[in-house]
N, C-alpha and C positions, 0 to 999 in steps of 0.2 A: 503494499500499500504506499505510495506517495505522500511525504508529507509537503509540508510547508517551510520554505525556507526562509529564514528571518535572521535577524543579526539582534543580538542581546549582548547589554552593558553590566558584565556582574562585578561584584566587590571582587578585588584582587585574592583577600582571605578565602573567600567562597570558592572561586574559581581554582584556587591549589588544593581545597578541601575534594573536590569534583573529581580533579584531574588524580589525586593521590588515590582515591577512591577508585577510579579506574584503571588505574596501574596495580593497585593491588589484587582487584578482582580480575584483572586482565580481560575487561570490557572496553568496547569503544567508549569514548567521554561521551559521545551521541545517546548512548543507552542509558549512559548513569544519570544524564539531565534530563531527560524524558522521564525514569522511574522516578527520580527526586519531584519533578515537576507533577507528576499522576498522583503521588502518595501525599502529598503537600496539598493538592486541590480537594484529594477526598478529605484530609483530616479539617482542613479548613471548612468544609461544606458539613462535616459530622460536628464540629465545635457547637457547644451547647450557647443559645444567646442568653446573656444574662438577665434575670427579670429587673425590670426598673424597679427604683430604689422608692421606697414609699414611707414617709415620716407619718406616725403617727401624732394628733394633735390636740391637745385637750383643753376645755375652756376654763381659764384660771380666774375668771371675775373680771372685774373693772374696778380700778380703787374711784372711791367719789371724790369727787371737785376737782377730778386732774381732767385735763383737755389733753387727750392722746394727740390731738392732730399738731399740736406744739412741742414734740417730742425733745428736741432741743432745747428749748425752754425748762421743759421739767427736769433734762439732765444736767443742765447749769444750777437749776434752783436746789436738786439734791447734791451737788458738789458744791455749792454757797454752805448749806446747812451743815454739810460733814465740815468744812473749813472750820466753820462758828464752833462745830462740837469740839474740834480737836485744840483749838485755841483755849476754850472754856477749862479742857481738862489739862492744860500746861501749865494754869494760872494756879 
């Protein structure tokens, strides 16, 4: 069965590994590359797809008298309160 002739660019290390395997098995480089591609495709198709990550959420209530639309203002206020608390403790 005639094949398609093409040019591939491989990493040097990968090419050396393929060539060494061809030498060790006394097989043509073409056969080694084709076998590696077939096995690689088979394993890629068989690889399970990871399940999407789902995080459980919980309702934790809402603090009264706080406008959460102004989160930066809330954070600044809390930081100011903590600074005052630490200052008082030092006295």
